[in-house]
PAKE-974075 format. One record per atom (N, C-alpha, C): atom name; x, y negated, z negated; residue in one letter. Coordinates in steps of 0.1 Angstrom, whole numbers, plus 5000, padded with zeros to 4 digits. Each point is the difference from the previous one (the first is absolute). Example, Ala and Ser with C-alpha at 12.3 -4.5 7.8 and 13.67 -1.06 7.14 Angstrom:
2
<midren N, <5132, 5057, 4922>, a>
<midren CA, <4991, 4988, 5000>, a>
<midren C, <5009, 4988, 5000>, a>
<midren N, <4996, 4989, 5007>, s>
<midren CA, <5009, 4989, 5000>, s>
<midren C, <4992, 4989, 4992>, s>
//
This chain:
94
<midren N, <7159, 3314, 5717>, m>
<midren CA, <5013, 4994, 5003>, m>
<midren C, <4998, 4986, 5005>, m>
<midren N, <5009, 4992, 4995>, i>
<midren CA, <4999, 4985, 5003>, i>
<midren C, <5008, 4997, 5013>, i>
<midren N, <4994, 4994, 5009>, k>
<midren CA, <5007, 4996, 5013>, k>
<midren C, <5004, 4986, 4999>, k>
<midren N, <5011, 4996, 5007>, m>
<midren CA, <5006, 4987, 5000>, m>
<midren C, <4992, 4991, 5010>, m>
<midren N, <4996, 4989, 4995>, i>
<midren CA, <4993, 4989, 5007>, i>
<midren C, <5009, 4988, 4999>, i>
<midren N, <5004, 4994, 5012>, k>
<midren CA, <5007, 4988, 5000>, k>
<midren C, <4993, 4989, 5008>, k>
<midren N, <5000, 4988, 4994>, l>
<midren CA, <4994, 4988, 5006>, l>
<midren C, <5010, 4995, 5010>, l>
<midren N, <4996, 4998, 5012>, i>
<midren CA, <5009, 4995, 5010>, i>
<midren C, <5000, 4984, 5000>, i>
<midren N, <5011, 4995, 4999>, l>
<midren CA, <5001, 4985, 5000>, l>
<midren C, <5008, 4996, 5012>, l>
<midren N, <4993, 4994, 5010>, s>
<midren CA, <5007, 4995, 5012>, s>
<midren C, <4992, 4988, 5005>, s>
<midren N, <5005, 4994, 5011>, e>
<midren CA, <4993, 4988, 5004>, e>
<midren C, <4986, 5004, 5005>, e>
<midren N, <4998, 5011, 5006>, k>
<midren CA, <4987, 5004, 5005>, k>
<midren C, <4991, 5003, 4989>, k>
<midren N, <5005, 5007, 4989>, s>
<midren CA, <4991, 5004, 4989>, s>
<midren C, <4996, 4987, 4992>, s>
<midren N, <5010, 4991, 4999>, m>
<midren CA, <4996, 4988, 4992>, m>
<midren C, <4990, 4992, 5008>, m>
<midren N, <5001, 4999, 5013>, k>
<midren CA, <4990, 4993, 5008>, k>
<midren C, <4986, 5007, 4999>, k>
<midren N, <5000, 5013, 5001>, l>
<midren CA, <4987, 5007, 4999>, l>
<midren C, <4994, 4998, 4986>, l>
<midren N, <5008, 5000, 4990>, a>
<midren CA, <4995, 4998, 4986>, a>
<midren C, <4994, 4986, 4998>, a>
<midren N, <5007, 4990, 5006>, s>
<midren CA, <4994, 4986, 4998>, s>
<midren C, <4988, 4997, 5008>, s>
<midren N, <5001, 5005, 5013>, d>
<midren CA, <4989, 4997, 5010>, d>
<midren C, <4988, 5009, 4998>, d>
<midren N, <5002, 5013, 5000>, e>
<midren CA, <4989, 5009, 5001>, e>
<midren C, <4997, 5009, 4987>, e>
<midren N, <5008, 4997, 4989>, n>
<midren CA, <4999, 5008, 4988>, n>
<midren C, <5003, 5015, 5002>, n>
<midren N, <5009, 5003, 5009>, v>
<midren CA, <5004, 5014, 5003>, v>
<midren C, <5014, 5002, 4995>, v>
<midren N, <5003, 5011, 4992>, y>
<midren CA, <5012, 5003, 4995>, y>
<midren C, <5006, 5013, 5006>, y>
<midren N, <5013, 5001, 5002>, m>
<midren CA, <5006, 5011, 5007>, m>
<midren C, <5008, 5008, 4989>, m>
<midren N, <4998, 5014, 5000>, f>
<midren CA, <5006, 5009, 4992>, f>
<midren C, <5007, 5011, 5008>, f>
<midren N, <5011, 5005, 4995>, k>
<midren CA, <5006, 5012, 5006>, k>
<midren C, <4999, 5012, 4990>, k>
<midren N, <4996, 5011, 5005>, a>
<midren CA, <4997, 5012, 4992>, a>
<midren C, <5004, 5013, 5007>, a>
<midren N, <5000, 5011, 4994>, s>
<midren CA, <5004, 5013, 5006>, s>
<midren C, <4989, 5004, 5010>, s>
<midren N, <5004, 5009, 5008>, k>
<midren CA, <4991, 5005, 5011>, k>
<midren C, <4988, 5008, 4995>, k>
<midren N, <5000, 5004, 4987>, d>
<midren CA, <4990, 5008, 4995>, d>
<midren C, <4988, 4992, 4994>, d>
<midren N, <5002, 4987, 4999>, e>
<midren CA, <4989, 4991, 4995>, e>
<midren C, <4989, 4999, 5011>, e>
<midren N, <4988, 4997, 4995>, n>
<midren CA, <4989, 4997, 5009>, n>
<midren C, <4993, 4987, 4996>, n>
<midren N, <4990, 4995, 5008>, k>
<midren CA, <4994, 4987, 4997>, k>
<midren C, <4993, 5000, 4987>, k>
<midren N, <4993, 5010, 4996>, c>
<midren CA, <4992, 5000, 4988>, c>
<midren C, <5009, 5000, 4987>, c>
<midren N, <5010, 5008, 5001>, s>
<midren CA, <5010, 5001, 4988>, s>
<midren C, <5007, 4987, 4999>, s>
<midren N, <5004, 4994, 5011>, m>
<midren CA, <5008, 4987, 5000>, m>
<midren C, <4991, 4989, 4994>, m>
<midren N, <4987, 4999, 5004>, a>
<midren CA, <4991, 4990, 4996>, a>
<midren C, <4998, 5001, 4984>, a>
<midren N, <4999, 5013, 4996>, r>
<midren CA, <4998, 5002, 4985>, r>
<midren C, <5012, 4995, 4993>, r>
<midren N, <5012, 5004, 5004>, k>
<midren CA, <5012, 4996, 4993>, k>
<midren C, <5003, 4986, 5000>, k>
<midren N, <4997, 4993, 5011>, i>
<midren CA, <5002, 4985, 5000>, i>
<midren C, <4990, 4993, 4991>, i>
<midren N, <4988, 5005, 4999>, e>
<midren CA, <4990, 4995, 4991>, e>
<midren C, <5004, 5002, 4985>, e>
<midren N, <5006, 5011, 4997>, e>
<midren CA, <5004, 5003, 4987>, e>
<midren C, <5012, 4992, 4996>, e>
<midren N, <5010, 4999, 5009>, l>
<midren CA, <5013, 4993, 4997>, l>
<midren C, <4998, 4985, 4998>, l>
<midren N, <4993, 4994, 5009>, f>
<midren CA, <4999, 4985, 5000>, f>
<midren C, <4987, 4995, 4996>, f>
<midren N, <4991, 5009, 4996>, s>
<midren CA, <4986, 4996, 4995>, s>
<midren C, <4993, 4990, 5010>, s>
<midren N, <5000, 5004, 5012>, v>
<midren CA, <4993, 4992, 5011>, v>
<midren C, <4990, 5010, 5006>, v>
<midren N, <4991, 4995, 5009>, s>
<midren CA, <4991, 5008, 5007>, s>
<midren C, <5003, 5000, 5015>, s>
<midren N, <5002, 5012, 5006>, v>
<midren CA, <5004, 5002, 5013>, v>
<midren C, <4988, 5001, 5009>, v>
<midren N, <5000, 4993, 5012>, t>
<midren CA, <4988, 5001, 5009>, t>
<midren C, <5004, 5008, 5012>, t>
<midren N, <5013, 5000, 5005>, d>
<midren CA, <5003, 5007, 5012>, d>
<midren C, <5014, 5005, 4999>, d>
<midren N, <5003, 5012, 5006>, v>
<midren CA, <5014, 5005, 5001>, v>
<midren C, <5002, 5005, 5014>, v>
<midren N, <5011, 4996, 5006>, r>
<midren CA, <5005, 5004, 5013>, r>
<midren C, <5013, 5007, 4999>, r>
<midren N, <5003, 5010, 5008>, v>
<midren CA, <5012, 5008, 4999>, v>
<midren C, <5008, 5000, 5013>, v>
<midren N, <5013, 4999, 4999>, a>
<midren CA, <5009, 5002, 5011>, a>
<midren C, <5010, 5011, 4996>, a>
<midren N, <5002, 5010, 5008>, r>
<midren CA, <5009, 5011, 4997>, r>
<midren C, <5014, 4997, 5008>, r>
<midren N, <5010, 4999, 4992>, l>
<midren CA, <5013, 4995, 5005>, l>
<midren C, <5011, 5010, 4997>, l>
<midren N, <5011, 4999, 5008>, m>
<midren CA, <5012, 5009, 4997>, m>
<midren C, <5012, 4990, 5000>, m>
<midren N, <5009, 5003, 4990>, s>
<midren CA, <5012, 4992, 4999>, s>
<midren C, <5009, 5003, 5012>, s>
<midren N, <5010, 4993, 5002>, e>
<midren CA, <5009, 5001, 5012>, e>
<midren C, <5007, 5013, 5000>, e>
<midren N, <5003, 5004, 5013>, r>
<midren CA, <5008, 5012, 5002>, r>
<midren C, <5015, 4997, 4998>, r>
<midren N, <5007, 5009, 4994>, r>
<midren CA, <5014, 4997, 4997>, r>
<midren C, <5009, 5010, 5006>, r>
<midren N, <5013, 4996, 5004>, f>
<midren CA, <5009, 5010, 5006>, f>
<midren C, <5011, 5004, 4989>, f>
<midren N, <5001, 5012, 4997>, n>
<midren CA, <5010, 5005, 4990>, n>
<midren C, <5012, 5004, 5008>, n>
<midren N, <5011, 4993, 4998>, r>
<midren CA, <5012, 5002, 5008>, r>
<midren C, <5007, 5013, 4996>, r>
<midren N, <5000, 5004, 4987>, r>
<midren CA, <5006, 5012, 4996>, r>
<midren C, <4994, 5012, 5006>, r>
<midren N, <4987, 5001, 4999>, q>
<midren CA, <4993, 5012, 5006>, q>
<midren C, <4997, 4998, 5014>, q>
<midren N, <5001, 4988, 5006>, r>
<midren CA, <4997, 4997, 5014>, r>
<midren C, <4985, 5003, 5003>, r>
<midren N, <4992, 4995, 4992>, l>
<midren CA, <4986, 5002, 5004>, l>
<midren C, <4991, 4988, 4994>, l>
<midren N, <4989, 4998, 5006>, y>
<midren CA, <4991, 4990, 4996>, y>
<midren C, <4991, 5005, 4989>, y>
<midren N, <4997, 4992, 4990>, t>
<midren CA, <4990, 5003, 4989>, t>
<midren C, <4989, 4990, 5001>, t>
<midren N, <4988, 5006, 4999>, d>
<midren CA, <4988, 4992, 5000>, d>
<midren C, <4998, 4994, 4987>, d>
<midren N, <4994, 4988, 4999>, g>
<midren CA, <4997, 4993, 4988>, g>
<midren C, <4988, 5006, 4993>, g>
<midren N, <4998, 4995, 4988>, k>
<midren CA, <4988, 5005, 4993>, k>
<midren C, <4987, 4993, 5005>, k>
<midren N, <4989, 5008, 5000>, v>
<midren CA, <4987, 4994, 5003>, v>
<midren C, <4994, 4994, 4989>, v>
<midren N, <4994, 4988, 5002>, y>
<midren CA, <4993, 4993, 4989>, y>
<midren C, <4988, 4993, 5006>, y>
<midren N, <4992, 4995, 4991>, k>
<midren CA, <4988, 4993, 5004>, k>
<midren C, <5000, 4986, 4995>, k>
<midren N, <4995, 4990, 5009>, k>
<midren CA, <4999, 4986, 4995>, k>
<midren C, <4985, 4998, 4999>, k>
<midren N, <4996, 4995, 4989>, f>
<midren CA, <4986, 4997, 4997>, f>
<midren C, <4997, 4985, 5000>, f>
<midren N, <4990, 4996, 5007>, y>
<midren CA, <4996, 4986, 5000>, y>
<midren C, <4987, 5000, 4991>, y>
<midren N, <5001, 4993, 4988>, v>
<midren CA, <4989, 5001, 4990>, v>
<midren C, <4994, 4986, 5000>, v>
<midren N, <4987, 5000, 5003>, k>
<midren CA, <4993, 4986, 4999>, k>
<midren C, <4992, 5000, 4987>, k>
<midren N, <5001, 4989, 4993>, l>
<midren CA, <4994, 4998, 4987>, l>
<midren C, <4988, 4992, 5002>, l>
<midren N, <4991, 5001, 4989>, k>
<midren CA, <4988, 4992, 4999>, k>
<midren C, <5003, 4985, 5000>, k>
<midren N, <4992, 4992, 5005>, e>
<midren CA, <5003, 4985, 5000>, e>
<midren C, <5001, 4995, 4986>, e>
<midren N, <5010, 4993, 4996>, g>
<midren CA, <5002, 4995, 4987>, g>
<midren C, <5011, 5008, 4992>, g>
<midren N, <5001, 5013, 5004>, d>
<midren CA, <5011, 5008, 4994>, d>
<midren C, <5014, 4998, 5006>, d>
<midren N, <5010, 5000, 4993>, k>
<midren CA, <5013, 5000, 5006>, k>
<midren C, <5011, 5007, 4991>, k>
<midren N, <5011, 5004, 5006>, i>
<midren CA, <5010, 5006, 4993>, i>
<midren C, <5012, 4990, 4999>, i>
<midren N, <5004, 4998, 4987>, d>
<midren CA, <5011, 4990, 4998>, d>
<midren C, <5013, 5008, 5002>, d>
<midren N, <5008, 4995, 5009>, f>
<midren CA, <5013, 5006, 5003>, f>
<midren C, <5010, 4996, 4989>, f>
<midren N, <5001, 4987, 4998>, f>
<midren CA, <5010, 4994, 4992>, f>
<midren C, <4995, 4994, 4987>, f>
<midren N, <4991, 5007, 4993>, s>
<midren CA, <4994, 4994, 4988>, s>
<midren C, <5011, 4999, 4989>, s>
<midren N, <4999, 4988, 4993>, q>
<midren CA, <5010, 4998, 4990>, q>
<midren C, <4992, 5000, 4986>, q>
<midren N, <5005, 5009, 4991>, k>
<midren CA, <4993, 5001, 4987>, k>
<midren C, <5007, 4992, 4990>, k>
//
């Protein structure tokens, strides 16, 4: 089963990418470091040296009709460090 992997583009992620060669990805809670590193290497044909993980939950919301709070979905944010010289082109024009 194919899981969704999203590249996070924000000020923080762009700064990390330019300064430290670290890219941020958002993925499902079932992913782990090894599988994420393998997928990034296959998708972008780069070599991954380090992967860090943060487990996050989206915001809690109030449903007025049912008068209850619903918890957001749990997801993971991966910080992927690439080998020096490798990079991922965000806005490549062909």
